[in-house]
All heavy atoms as an XYZ file, in Angstrom:
864
protein
N      96.642     88.071    112.631
C      96.144     89.418    112.825
C      97.022     90.097    113.885
O      97.288     89.520    114.931
C      94.674     89.332    113.256
C      94.081     90.608    113.701
S      92.353     90.489    114.294
C      91.692     89.041    113.573
N      97.430     91.310    113.605
C      98.317     92.028    114.517
C      97.578     92.499    115.772
O      96.347     92.630    115.782
C      98.951     93.231    113.820
O      98.019     94.283    113.708
N      98.345     92.773    116.803
C      97.765     93.280    118.051
C      97.095     94.636    117.818
O      96.054     94.931    118.401
C      98.846     93.382    119.125
C      98.297     93.535    120.509
C      97.422     92.365    120.951
O      97.678     91.219    120.566
O      96.452     92.623    121.688
N      97.685     95.476    116.963
C      97.100     96.787    116.658
C      95.722     96.642    116.011
O      94.798     97.394    116.316
C      98.016     97.602    115.756
C      99.279     98.064    116.450
O      99.278     98.159    117.703
O     100.271     98.322    115.752
N      95.592     95.683    115.108
C      94.299     95.432    114.461
C      93.284     94.977    115.503
O      92.147     95.452    115.532
C      94.439     94.407    113.318
C      93.070     93.947    112.818
C      95.249     94.987    112.168
N      93.689     94.084    116.397
C      92.791     93.595    117.449
C      92.312     94.742    118.335
O      91.134     94.799    118.707
C      93.487     92.544    118.295
C      93.712     91.235    117.591
C      94.458     90.265    118.474
C      94.789     88.991    117.743
N      95.587     88.068    118.571
N      93.214     95.651    118.665
C      92.846     96.794    119.508
C      91.819     97.672    118.799
O      90.822     98.096    119.398
C      94.095     97.597    119.915
C      94.940     96.779    120.895
C      93.720     98.957    120.506
C      96.330     97.328    121.133
N      92.051     97.937    117.514
C      91.098     98.767    116.769
C      89.749     98.064    116.603
O      88.703     98.712    116.647
C      91.666     99.170    115.412
C      92.745    100.238    115.430
C      93.173    100.583    114.003
C      92.285    101.493    116.154
N      89.763     96.758    116.437
C      88.503     96.017    116.331
C      87.690     96.196    117.611
O      86.472     96.408    117.555
C      88.758     94.527    116.032
C      89.234     94.360    114.589
C      87.491     93.695    116.270
C      89.720     92.965    114.262
N      88.353     96.142    118.750
C      87.615     96.334    120.003
C      87.042     97.741    120.083
O      85.947     97.951    120.598
C      88.503     96.034    121.209
O      89.493     97.022    121.378
N      87.763     98.720    119.547
C      87.252    100.091    119.528
C      86.085    100.232    118.564
O      85.161    101.006    118.791
C      88.366    101.071    119.187
C      89.362    101.233    120.325
C      90.401    102.288    119.987
N      91.200    102.647    121.129
C      90.879    103.561    122.035
N      89.729    104.204    121.943
N      91.682    103.841    123.038
N      86.110     99.489    117.470
C      84.992     99.525    116.523
C      83.726     98.964    117.164
O      82.621     99.378    116.827
C      85.341     98.739    115.256
C      86.370     99.399    114.347
C      86.905     98.388    113.332
C      85.801    100.615    113.668
N      83.896     98.043    118.083
C      82.744     97.457    118.766
C      81.986     98.456    119.616
O      80.768     98.390    119.722
N      82.700     99.405    120.222
C      82.028    100.424    121.039
C      81.798    101.703    120.248
O      80.767    102.329    120.374
C      82.848    100.736    122.303
O      84.181    101.082    121.932
C      82.872     99.533    123.234
N      82.759    102.097    119.472
C      82.719    103.238    118.547
C      82.256    104.534    119.204
O      81.457    105.289    118.662
C      81.870    102.905    117.318
C      82.383    103.562    116.060
C      83.695    103.433    115.675
C      81.547    104.316    115.266
C      84.174    104.036    114.520
C      82.002    104.935    114.102
C      83.320    104.777    113.740
N      82.790    104.776    120.397
C      82.548    106.037    121.106
C      83.375    107.137    120.447
O      84.245    106.864    119.610
C      82.951    105.885    122.578
C      82.106    104.890    123.336
C      82.617    104.754    124.748
N      84.013    104.356    124.742
C      84.487    103.245    125.285
N      83.688    102.420    125.902
N      85.770    102.956    125.226
N      83.159    108.393    120.826
C      83.970    109.481    120.257
C      85.474    109.259    120.416
O      86.243    109.517    119.477
C      83.504    110.715    121.023
C      82.072    110.412    121.351
C      82.065    108.922    121.657
N      85.904    108.750    121.556
C      87.335    108.493    121.746
C      87.820    107.394    120.801
O      88.942    107.453    120.282
C      87.635    108.114    123.197
O      86.922    106.951    123.576
N      86.978    106.406    120.526
C      87.324    105.334    119.588
C      87.439    105.881    118.173
O      88.363    105.539    117.429
C      86.269    104.225    119.629
C      86.114    103.613    121.002
O      87.131    103.430    121.699
O      84.960    103.329    121.388
N      86.499    106.742    117.818
C      86.534    107.352    116.476
C      87.778    108.218    116.311
O      88.386    108.256    115.236
C      85.260    108.151    116.231
C      84.023    107.261    116.166
C      82.780    108.004    115.727
N      82.314    108.996    116.666
C      81.439    108.778    117.643
N      80.951    107.559    117.831
N      81.038    109.748    118.435
N      88.169    108.888    117.363
C      89.367    109.728    117.321
C      90.613    108.884    117.066
O      91.457    109.239    116.234
C      89.490    110.499    118.635
O      90.646    111.283    118.642
N      90.726    107.776    117.759
C      91.876    106.886    117.569
C      91.869    106.319    116.150
O      92.898    106.308    115.466
C      91.879    105.757    118.617
C      92.904    104.680    118.276
C      92.143    106.327    120.001
N      90.722    105.871    115.695
C      90.624    105.324    114.341
C      90.971    106.394    113.307
O      91.701    106.130    112.346
C      89.220    104.768    114.092
C      89.025    104.006    112.790
C      89.871    102.743    112.754
C      87.557    103.652    112.602
N      90.466    107.609    113.513
C      90.776    108.705    112.596
C      92.265    108.993    112.522
O      92.802    109.234    111.431
N      92.940    108.964    113.660
C      94.393    109.183    113.654
C      95.114    108.084    112.877
O      96.085    108.355    112.166
C      94.937    109.275    115.079
C      94.604    110.592    115.754
C      95.418    110.833    117.013
N      95.255    109.804    118.020
C      94.319    109.803    118.966
N      93.428    110.788    119.027
N      94.260    108.820    119.845
N      94.616    106.859    112.986
C      95.220    105.769    112.213
C      95.009    105.975    110.713
O      95.914    105.722    109.918
C      94.640    104.424    112.649
C      95.304    103.848    113.840
N      95.081    104.302    115.112
C      96.212    102.851    113.963
C      95.809    103.608    115.965
N      96.505    102.718    115.288
N      93.833    106.427    110.322
C      93.589    106.694    108.905
C      94.427    107.876    108.414
O      94.879    107.890    107.267
C      92.103    106.982    108.639
C      91.269    105.755    108.465
C      90.175    105.524    109.287
C      91.541    104.824    107.474
C      89.379    104.398    109.133
C      90.758    103.694    107.305
C      89.673    103.482    108.136
N      94.642    108.866    109.253
C      95.398    110.060    108.861
C      96.888    109.796    108.674
O      97.542    110.490    107.903
C      95.228    111.171    109.901
C      93.828    111.752    109.926
O      93.078    111.536    108.947
O      93.490    112.418    110.922
N      97.415    108.834    109.380
C      98.849    108.545    109.355
C      99.127    107.444    108.335
O      98.643    106.320    108.471
C      99.295    108.105    110.752
C     100.793    107.904    110.868
O     101.481    107.737    109.841
O     101.276    107.899    112.022
N      99.914    107.767    107.322
C     100.206    106.805    106.256
C     100.825    105.518    106.792
O     100.611    104.443    106.231
C     101.119    107.436    105.213
N     101.567    105.621    107.897
C     102.230    104.430    108.437
C     101.274    103.501    109.185
O     101.594    102.332    109.405
C     103.400    104.829    109.347
O     102.920    105.452    110.519
N     100.099    103.989    109.563
C      99.137    103.151    110.293
C      97.808    102.998    109.556
O      96.908    102.321    110.055
C      98.866    103.723    111.703
O      98.344    105.049    111.578
C     100.111    103.718    112.553
N      97.698    103.595    108.407
C      96.440    103.550    107.650
C      96.004    102.119    107.340
O      94.836    101.778    107.486
C      96.582    104.356    106.361
C      95.281    104.491    105.576
C      95.425    105.459    104.418
N      95.804    106.768    104.940
C      96.866    107.467    104.515
N      97.633    106.996    103.552
N      97.138    108.635    105.040
N      96.943    101.283    106.945
C      96.580     99.903    106.594
C      96.053     99.139    107.803
O      95.167     98.300    107.670
C      97.772     99.169    105.969
C      97.391     97.829    105.359
C      96.355     97.958    104.253
O      96.483     98.776    103.348
N      95.298     97.151    104.328
N      96.553     99.449    108.986
C      96.047     98.824    110.207
C      94.566     99.170    110.376
O      93.745     98.301    110.695
C      96.869     99.270    111.444
C      96.211     98.815    112.735
C      98.293     98.758    111.353
N      94.218    100.431    110.139
C      92.823    100.859    110.256
C      91.956    100.171    109.205
O      90.849     99.706    109.511
C      92.726    102.375    110.131
N      92.447    100.106    107.986
C      91.703     99.433    106.914
C      91.484     97.964    107.273
O      90.372     97.445    107.174
C      92.446     99.573    105.564
C      91.850     98.655    104.503
C      92.428    101.021    105.089
N      92.553     97.304    107.715
C      92.448     95.889    108.076
C      91.470     95.679    109.230
O      90.715     94.711    109.230
C      93.818     95.331    108.457
C      94.772     95.250    107.273
O      94.324     95.367    106.115
O      95.992     95.078    107.519
N      91.485     96.590    110.198
C      90.598     96.456    111.359
C      89.135     96.564    110.944
O      88.296     95.766    111.393
C      90.941     97.499    112.409
N      88.818     97.522    110.098
C      87.421     97.675    109.656
C      86.991     96.449    108.857
O      85.904     95.894    109.080
C      87.225     98.972    108.838
C      85.839     99.016    108.209
C      87.466    100.195    109.708
N      87.833     96.000    107.956
C      87.481     94.817    107.167
C      87.293     93.601    108.063
O      86.324     92.851    107.906
C      88.552     94.543    106.108
C      88.538     95.521    104.954
C      89.607     95.161    103.947
C      89.575     96.069    102.730
N      90.631     95.694    101.755
N      88.200     93.402    108.991
C      88.096     92.243    109.882
C      86.852     92.340    110.765
O      86.190     91.335    111.027
C      89.352     92.102    110.733
C      89.393     90.819    111.531
C      89.346     89.550    110.687
O      89.933     89.506    109.588
O      88.694     88.575    111.136
N      86.520     93.549    111.210
C      85.304     93.748    112.002
C      84.080     93.293    111.214
O      83.216     92.582    111.740
C      85.184     95.227    112.389
C      84.010     95.548    113.257
C      84.037     95.271    114.616
C      82.867     96.143    112.735
C      82.950     95.569    115.435
C      81.788     96.447    113.540
C      81.823     96.158    114.887
N      84.019     93.670    109.950
C      82.895     93.254    109.093
C      82.928     91.737    108.883
O      81.889     91.067    108.948
C      82.914     94.022    107.751
C      81.863     93.476    106.793
C      82.711     95.518    107.979
N      84.106     91.190    108.666
C      84.225     89.745    108.467
C      83.798     88.959    109.707
O      83.202     87.882    109.595
C      85.666     89.378    108.079
C      86.123     89.861    106.710
C      87.611     89.593    106.524
C      85.319     89.225    105.592
N      84.090     89.486    110.871
C      83.646     88.842    112.113
C      82.127     88.756    112.133
O      81.553     87.720    112.475
C      84.187     89.602    113.343
C      85.695     89.373    113.465
C      83.456     89.183    114.611
C      86.389     90.311    114.440
N      81.466     89.838    111.747
C      79.999     89.834    111.703
C      79.480     88.893    110.620
O      78.412     88.304    110.764
C      79.458     91.246    111.528
C      79.412     91.976    112.821
C      80.217     93.006    113.216
C      78.528     91.722    113.913
N      79.880     93.407    114.486
C      78.851     92.637    114.933
C      77.504     90.818    114.132
C      78.180     92.662    116.158
C      76.834     90.844    115.349
C      77.173     91.755    116.343
N      80.224     88.749    109.529
C      79.802     87.802    108.481
C      79.753     86.376    109.020
O      78.920     85.585    108.602
C      80.767     87.851    107.286
C      80.570     89.031    106.391
C      81.504     89.023    105.187
O      82.228     88.030    104.965
O      81.506     90.029    104.468
N      80.656     86.057    109.924
C      80.736     84.701    110.460
C      79.825     84.487    111.675
O      79.686     83.362    112.148
C      82.182     84.386    110.843
C      83.126     84.353    109.646
C      84.524     83.905    110.014
N      85.233     84.809    110.894
C      86.049     85.785    110.502
N      86.248     86.003    109.209
N      86.673     86.553    111.386
N      79.211     85.543    112.162
C      78.376     85.447    113.359
C      77.026     84.810    113.041
O      76.590     84.760    111.889
C      78.167     86.841    113.950
N      76.368     84.329    114.098
C      75.043     83.721    113.941
C      73.958     84.747    113.678
O      72.867     84.398    113.234
C      74.672     82.938    115.207
C      75.558     81.722    115.404
O      76.172     81.265    114.421
O      75.644     81.238    116.538
N      74.208     85.994    114.012
C      73.247     87.076    113.808
C      74.035     88.314    113.408
O      75.267     88.323    113.489
C      72.417     87.303    115.063
C      73.235     87.620    116.276
C      73.942     86.745    117.045
C      73.469     88.901    116.834
N      74.604     87.403    118.037
C      74.326     88.728    117.942
C      73.047     90.181    116.514
C      74.759     89.798    118.721
C      73.479     91.233    117.309
C      74.320     91.034    118.389
N      73.363     89.343    112.957
C      74.037     90.538    112.457
C      73.507     91.778    113.150
O      72.296     92.007    113.185
C      73.815     90.661    110.940
C      74.396     91.907    110.272
C      75.911     91.928    110.382
C      73.956     91.963    108.819
N      74.403     92.551    113.684
C      74.054     93.852    114.246
C      74.402     94.897    113.182
O      75.436     95.563    113.226
C      74.833     94.108    115.537
C      74.351     95.315    116.283
C      75.060     95.456    117.621
O      75.190     94.467    118.344
O      75.488     96.584    117.901
N      73.531     95.015    112.202
C      73.787     95.848    111.032
C      74.033     97.309    111.386
O      74.867     97.980    110.763
C      72.635     95.729    110.038
N      73.325     97.809    112.383
C      73.461     99.217    112.742
C      74.903     99.567    113.113
O      75.395    100.632    112.743
C      72.506     99.586    113.878
C      72.682    101.011    114.333
C      72.241    102.065    113.544
C      73.337    101.306    115.524
C      72.429    103.385    113.941
C      73.524    102.613    115.933
C      73.074    103.650    115.138
O      73.270    104.954    115.533
N      75.586     98.682    113.826
C      76.969     98.949    114.217
C      77.865     99.121    112.990
O      78.718    100.001    112.949
C      77.516     97.813    115.079
O      76.853     97.764    116.308
N      77.653     98.289    112.008
C      78.452     98.369    110.793
C      78.059     99.601    109.982
O      78.924    100.304    109.443
C      78.305     97.083    109.960
C      78.796     95.876    110.775
C      79.070     97.185    108.647
C      78.496     94.543    110.141
N      76.767     99.874    109.887
C      76.307    101.063    109.152
C      76.911    102.334    109.745
O      77.319    103.230    109.007
C      74.785    101.160    109.187
C      74.098    100.173    108.292
C      72.587    100.266    108.381
O      72.053    101.330    108.771
O      71.925     99.264    108.061
N      76.942    102.404    111.068
C      77.490    103.581    111.753
C      78.953    103.811    111.382
O      79.379    104.940    111.165
C      77.388    103.345    113.267
C      76.844    104.451    114.043
C      76.540    104.012    115.454
N      77.714    103.480    116.134
C      78.034    103.725    117.370
N      77.268    104.475    118.114
N      79.096    103.212    117.915
N      79.705    102.745    111.292
C      81.110    102.847    110.912
C      81.225    103.304    109.466
O      82.033    104.187    109.145
C      81.824    101.499    111.150
C      81.886    101.223    112.655
C      83.208    101.483    110.520
C      82.214     99.795    113.018
N      80.428    102.722    108.581
C      80.453    103.134    107.175
C      80.081    104.594    107.009
O      80.701    105.324    106.233
N      79.081    105.025    107.759
C      78.648    106.424    107.691
C      79.771    107.350    108.152
O      80.057    108.362    107.517
C      77.408    106.612    108.553
C      76.796    107.977    108.479
C      75.513    107.997    109.307
C      74.889    109.366    109.325
N      73.650    109.376    110.126
N      80.413    107.003    109.250
C      81.516    107.816    109.768
C      82.664    107.873    108.763
O      83.218    108.945    108.514
C      81.994    107.244    111.105
C      83.146    107.980    111.676
C      83.104    109.117    112.435
C      84.523    107.657    111.528
N      84.373    109.507    112.773
C      85.271    108.621    112.223
C      85.206    106.628    110.874
C      86.654    108.606    112.287
C      86.581    106.603    110.933
C      87.294    107.586    111.625
N      82.995    106.740    108.176
C      84.073    106.708    107.176
C      83.730    107.641    106.018
O      84.562    108.443    105.593
C      84.326    105.267    106.680
C      84.993    104.446    107.791
C      85.170    105.258    105.410
C      85.066    102.955    107.508
N      82.510    107.548    105.508
C      82.113    108.371    104.361
C      82.105    109.859    104.686
O      82.406    110.692    103.834
C      80.756    107.932    103.846
N      81.743    110.199    105.912
C      81.674    111.609    106.290
C      83.037    112.226    106.576
O      83.250    113.403    106.299
C      80.786    111.775    107.530
C      79.303    111.642    107.246
C      78.478    111.769    108.491
C      78.500    113.188    109.020
N      77.550    113.367    110.153
N      83.956    111.440    107.123
C      85.170    112.038    107.665
C      86.484    111.563    107.049
O      87.528    112.105    107.393
C      85.223    111.809    109.183
C      84.054    112.440    109.877
C      83.027    111.668    110.411
C      83.937    113.823    109.971
C      81.938    112.247    111.035
C      82.846    114.406    110.592
C      81.854    113.611    111.121
O      80.776    114.191    111.730
N      86.439    110.618    106.150
C      87.668    110.138    105.540
C      87.721    110.548    104.066
O      86.694    110.787    103.442
C      87.775    108.614    105.679
C      87.834    108.148    107.119
C      88.898    108.863    107.921
O      90.053    108.958    107.514
N      88.502    109.400    109.075
N      88.931    110.626    103.512
C      89.071    110.994    102.096
C      88.342    109.998    101.187
O      88.186    108.821    101.531
C      90.580    110.943    101.851
C      91.211    110.975    103.199
C      90.223    110.395    104.160
N      87.927    110.479    100.054
C      87.161    109.653     99.119
C      87.916    108.386     98.713
O      87.298    107.344     98.483
C      86.765    110.459     97.883
C      85.939    109.692     96.864
C      84.649    109.073     97.419
O      84.045    109.629     98.347
O      84.239    108.002     96.909
N      89.227    108.434     98.649
C      89.990    107.236     98.288
C      89.755    106.103     99.292
O      89.602    104.941     98.908
C      91.482    107.558     98.196
N      89.700    106.431    100.564
C      89.440    105.425    101.593
C      87.989    104.967    101.512
O      87.698    103.771    101.613
C      89.790    105.975    102.988
C      91.310    106.141    103.099
C      89.255    105.070    104.099
C      91.769    106.844    104.350
N      87.084    105.910    101.322
C      85.661    105.572    101.207
C      85.455    104.625    100.024
O      84.778    103.594    100.157
C      84.806    106.847    101.038
C      83.339    106.487    100.841
C      84.985    107.782    102.224
N      86.046    104.946     98.889
C      85.904    104.112     97.695
C      86.494    102.726     97.914
O      85.932    101.720     97.438
C      86.565    104.794     96.495
N      87.596    102.653     98.624
C      88.216    101.362     98.918
C      87.226    100.455     99.642
O      87.018     99.308     99.248
C      89.465    101.584     99.773
C      90.250    100.355    100.181
C      91.728    100.697    100.232
C      89.814     99.826    101.526
N      86.582    100.977    100.692
C      85.608    100.178    101.444
C      84.352     99.906    100.629
O      83.785     98.812    100.699
C      85.250    100.856    102.766
C      86.325    100.742    103.793
C      87.002    101.866    104.226
C      86.686     99.510    104.312
C      88.006    101.767    105.172
C      87.685     99.401    105.257
C      88.356    100.532    105.696
N      83.908    100.878     99.869
C      82.713    100.710     99.049
C      82.932     99.600     98.022
O      82.092     98.703     97.864
C      82.358    102.032     98.374
C      80.937    102.083     97.862
O      80.063    101.375     98.418
O      80.676    102.849     96.919
N      84.066     99.637     97.344
C      84.382     98.613     96.344
C      84.552     97.240     96.986
O      84.084     96.230     96.454
C      85.633     98.995     95.556
C      85.412    100.206     94.688
O      84.295    100.498     94.279
N      86.474    100.944     94.415
N      85.220     97.211     98.139
C      85.436     95.946     98.848
C      84.102     95.326     99.248
O      83.884     94.128     99.049
C      86.317     96.189    100.075
C      86.522     94.983    100.925
C      87.367     93.925    100.679
C      85.869     94.678    102.162
N      87.268     92.999    101.699
C      86.358     93.444    102.620
C      84.914     95.360    102.928
C      85.935     92.858    103.806
C      84.497     94.781    104.113
C      84.998     93.550    104.542
N      83.208     96.133     99.783
C      81.939     95.584    100.248
C      81.042     95.155     99.085
O      80.312     94.171     99.196
C      81.209     96.570    101.159
O      80.915     97.758    100.490
N      81.136     95.842     97.976
C      80.294     95.488     96.822
C      80.851     94.297     96.045
O      80.103     93.637     95.323
C      80.138     96.689     95.899
C      79.247     97.762     96.496
C      79.148     98.980     95.599
C      78.213    100.015     96.207
N      78.200    101.259     95.431
N      82.129     93.999     96.218
C      82.747     92.893     95.493
C      82.228     91.531     95.968
O      82.223     90.570     95.204
C      84.265     92.944     95.636
N      81.802     91.455     97.201
C      81.268     90.216     97.769
C      80.102     90.592     98.676
O      80.258     90.683     99.884
C      82.361     89.484     98.546
C      81.900     88.144     99.056
O      80.859     87.625     98.659
N      82.673     87.569     99.964
N      78.942     90.826     98.088
C      77.819     91.403     98.849
C      77.164     90.440     99.842
O      76.226     89.733     99.513
C      76.841     91.843     97.762
C      77.146     90.962     96.595
C      78.601     90.632     96.690
N      77.686     90.435    101.052
C      77.059     89.703    102.153
C      76.177     90.695    102.917
O      76.222     91.900    102.654
C      78.127     89.144    103.096
O      78.834     90.236    103.687
C      79.093     88.223    102.363
N      75.421     90.217    103.866
C      74.574     91.110    104.656
C      75.414     92.116    105.447
O      75.056     93.292    105.558
C      73.693     90.297    105.602
N      76.547     91.665    105.983
C      77.415     92.570    106.746
C      78.020     93.637    105.839
O      78.070     94.820    106.192
C      78.508     91.779    107.459
N      78.459     93.230    104.674
C      79.040     94.209    103.743
C      77.968     95.142    103.187
O      78.238     96.307    102.917
C      79.776     93.488    102.614
C      81.009     92.775    103.113
C      81.765     92.130    101.996
N      82.699     91.132    102.505
C      83.794     90.775    101.876
N      84.110     91.300    100.709
N      84.585     89.865    102.397
N      76.761     94.640    103.039
C      75.656     95.506    102.602
C      75.389     96.584    103.652
O      75.068     97.730    103.309
C      74.396     94.684    102.341
N      75.539     96.238    104.920
C      75.368     97.229    105.987
C      76.442     98.301    105.890
O      76.161     99.496    106.058
C      75.407     96.552    107.354
N      77.666     97.906    105.581
C      78.740     98.883    105.396
C      78.432     99.786    104.208
O      78.579    101.011    104.288
C      80.083     98.166    105.197
C      81.311     99.056    105.117
C      81.552     99.784    106.436
C      82.540     98.229    104.735
N      77.958     99.210    103.130
C      77.591     99.988    101.940
C      76.479    100.987    102.252
O      76.553    102.144    101.835
C      77.153     99.049    100.792
O      78.245     98.188    100.463
C      76.730     99.827     99.568
N      75.451    100.555    102.996
C      74.368    101.469    103.372
C      74.901    102.634    104.196
O      74.521    103.782    103.991
C      73.276    100.727    104.156
C      72.278    100.009    103.302
C      71.075     99.517    104.086
N      71.408     98.672    105.229
C      71.671     97.364    105.168
N      71.626     96.757    103.996
N      71.952     96.678    106.248
N      75.772    102.330    105.130
C      76.361    103.389    105.939
C      77.158    104.361    105.096
O      77.071    105.580    105.279
N      77.922    103.847    104.160
C      78.703    104.705    103.264
C      77.782    105.601    102.450
O      78.027    106.794    102.309
C      79.624    103.850    102.363
C      80.765    103.249    103.200
C      80.164    104.668    101.192
C      81.599    102.215    102.480
N      76.708    105.034    101.937
C      75.754    105.831    101.155
C      75.160    106.952    102.007
O      75.065    108.102    101.548
C      74.648    104.930    100.598
C      75.118    104.004     99.505
C      74.116    102.916     99.145
O      73.034    102.836     99.788
O      74.414    102.126     98.232
N      74.762    106.641    103.220
C      74.198    107.661    104.114
C      75.232    108.735    104.455
O      74.918    109.928    104.479
C      73.676    107.015    105.403
C      72.469    106.107    105.258
C      72.204    105.354    106.560
C      71.250    106.921    104.847
N      76.440    108.316    104.714
C      77.499    109.269    105.026
C      77.827    110.173    103.864
O      78.075    111.371    104.047
N      77.834    109.625    102.653
C      78.091    110.456    101.471
C      76.990    111.497    101.297
O      77.268    112.639    100.941
C      78.205    109.586    100.221
C      79.544    108.902    100.081
C      79.591    108.018     98.866
N      80.952    107.623     98.540
C      81.268    106.549     97.847
N      80.295    105.754     97.370
N      82.520    106.249     97.582
N      75.760    111.107    101.536
C      74.647    112.062    101.428
C      74.824    113.184    102.445
O      74.709    114.353    102.108
C      73.292    111.341    101.620
C      73.001    110.429    100.420
C      72.161    112.339    101.831
C      71.864    109.453    100.635
N      75.105    112.818    103.687
C      75.289    113.850    104.715
C      76.497    114.728    104.422
O      76.452    115.931    104.662
C      75.440    113.202    106.099
C      74.122    112.723    106.645
C      74.229    112.297    108.084
O      75.161    112.731    108.806
O      73.355    111.533    108.524
N      77.539    114.154    103.893
C      78.737    114.932    103.558
C      78.392    115.986    102.514
O      78.848    117.121    102.590
C      79.837    114.007    103.061
C      81.177    114.648    102.921
C      82.219    113.616    102.554
N      83.551    114.145    102.769
C      84.628    113.434    102.812
N      84.572    112.134    102.664
N      85.800    113.986    102.998
N      77.577    115.601    101.532
C      77.172    116.539    100.488
C      76.245    117.620    101.033
O      76.332    118.780    100.641
C      76.488    115.798     99.339
C      77.366    114.913     98.479
C      76.525    114.128     97.483
C      78.425    115.743     97.756
N      75.364    117.246    101.941
C      74.411    118.196    102.506
C      75.103    119.274    103.331
O      74.647    120.410    103.374
C      73.387    117.478    103.388
C      72.396    116.666    102.592
C      71.456    115.853    103.463
O      71.644    115.810    104.708
O      70.526    115.248    102.915
N      76.207    118.902    103.972
C      76.894    119.849    104.842
C      78.096    120.508    104.189
O      78.816    121.262    104.818
C      77.311    119.171    106.148
C      76.137    118.726    106.967
C      75.833    117.384    107.099
C      75.321    119.656    107.588
C      74.742    116.967    107.856
C      74.236    119.255    108.338
C      73.944    117.907    108.459
N      78.308    120.206    102.913
C      79.460    120.785    102.194
C      79.175    122.193    101.726
O      78.114    122.681    101.655
C      79.822    119.905    101.013
């Protein structure tokens, strides 16, 4: 795992506005987009391996992705999480669903 991915994973853990801004810039830049994708996936995988699950943290990330990222990125995470439905990935899916609803309501 790259150092950039590790840094983004730590930001996903707190997910403050400044963290979301950094993550958003990574998604916006084609040269760093894969780092952001890898970081979110690895963050979810870390929770899959944990003894307990903080689902809300993952849902919040999924919701933010669905509200503020292009549909191609949203679909990538949605498909990834549904391909192997663990509790952590289900939390990401729930967040994506909530974010899509809010995106439609405010469109």
